[in-house]
VMD Tcl script that draws the C-alpha trace (Angstrom):
set ca {
  {221.84 19.12 54.68}
  {218.73 19.82 52.31}
  {217.50 23.47 52.67}
  {214.82 25.46 51.22}
  {215.67 28.85 49.53}
  {213.76 31.70 47.58}
  {214.72 32.12 44.02}
  {212.79 34.97 42.49}
  {208.94 33.66 42.68}
  {209.99 29.95 43.37}
  {210.81 28.01 46.28}
  {213.72 25.45 45.61}
  {214.58 22.62 47.92}
  {218.34 22.21 47.31}
  {219.93 18.83 47.71}
  {223.45 18.08 47.83}
  {225.09 15.65 45.49}
  {224.99 12.87 48.24}
  {221.37 13.65 48.86}
  {220.24 13.44 45.21}
  {221.76 9.91 45.20}
  {219.99 8.91 48.31}
  {216.85 10.34 47.33}
  {216.95 9.11 43.90}
  {215.99 12.67 42.73}
  {217.07 16.11 42.15}
  {216.54 19.56 43.67}
  {212.84 20.25 43.67}
  {211.10 23.68 42.55}
  {207.59 25.01 43.22}
  {206.24 28.66 42.71}
  {205.59 30.50 45.83}
  {201.84 31.01 44.66}
  {201.35 27.18 45.32}
  {202.57 27.29 48.75}
  {199.60 27.10 51.13}
  {201.01 26.40 54.57}
  {204.18 26.04 56.43}
  {204.52 24.55 59.83}
  {207.22 23.38 62.30}
  {207.02 20.04 63.92}
  {208.88 18.69 66.77}
  {208.40 15.07 66.04}
  {208.80 14.44 62.35}
  {208.69 10.79 62.52}
  {205.19 10.66 63.65}
  {202.42 9.31 61.18}
  {201.07 12.76 61.26}
  {204.14 13.93 59.30}
  {205.51 10.77 57.57}
  {203.04 8.54 56.01}
  {203.02 6.47 52.95}
  {205.78 4.11 51.42}
  {209.21 5.24 50.53}
  {209.32 4.86 46.80}
  {212.26 5.59 45.58}
  {214.56 6.86 48.58}
  {216.66 5.77 51.58}
  {215.18 5.28 55.05}
  {216.59 4.27 58.24}
  {214.05 4.79 61.15}
  {215.07 7.83 63.33}
  {218.18 8.32 61.31}
  {217.31 9.36 57.62}
  {214.30 9.55 55.69}
  {215.35 10.74 52.17}
  {213.04 10.66 48.99}
  {209.56 10.23 47.85}
  {206.68 8.90 49.98}
  {203.53 7.64 48.26}
  {200.18 7.02 49.54}
  {197.37 6.46 47.17}
  {197.48 9.21 44.54}
  {199.43 11.60 47.01}
  {203.27 12.03 47.17}
  {205.35 13.79 49.84}
  {209.17 14.56 49.59}
  {211.16 14.10 52.63}
  {214.58 14.82 53.66}
  {214.61 14.31 57.47}
  {217.84 13.49 59.64}
  {217.75 12.58 63.28}
  {215.05 13.06 65.75}
  {215.07 16.88 65.65}
  {212.33 19.23 64.49}
  {211.33 19.66 60.79}
  {209.31 22.13 58.72}
  {206.50 20.91 56.69}
  {205.88 23.08 53.27}
  {202.31 22.28 52.17}
  {201.66 22.93 48.29}
  {198.39 22.78 46.05}
  {198.55 21.65 42.50}
  {202.22 20.49 42.40}
  {203.77 16.98 42.12}
  {204.66 16.95 45.76}
  {201.82 17.91 48.29}
  {204.39 18.39 51.09}
  {208.11 18.89 51.34}
  {209.07 17.76 54.86}
  {212.47 19.14 55.62}
  {214.93 18.81 58.86}
  {215.07 22.42 60.49}
  {218.54 23.60 61.04}
  {219.46 23.89 64.75}
}
mol new
graphics top color blue
foreach p $ca { graphics top sphere $p radius 0.5 }
foreach p [lrange $ca 0 end-1] q [lrange $ca 1 end] { graphics top cylinder $p $q radius 0.2 }
display resetview
């Protein structure tokens, strides 16, 4: 399962080898200084959290959403499994505006 870890002055979204294949993307990095907000959302499959077209990545509704979501000029990255809660990491001036990651139970 994808997880966000702190390394020095960066946040790293660590993906397993299978997640990298499913997301068509490697692990993500962003400086801590670009993080503007974090929030836990109970229903990550809502349109408030997930919006846009998955491209590229893997998606089966309410089972898995893994990869890039594009809407206009905005890109988000999702690593969501099942119907449990997720954490949204919001960034400024980064390739991905948000990381949406399933929270561990």
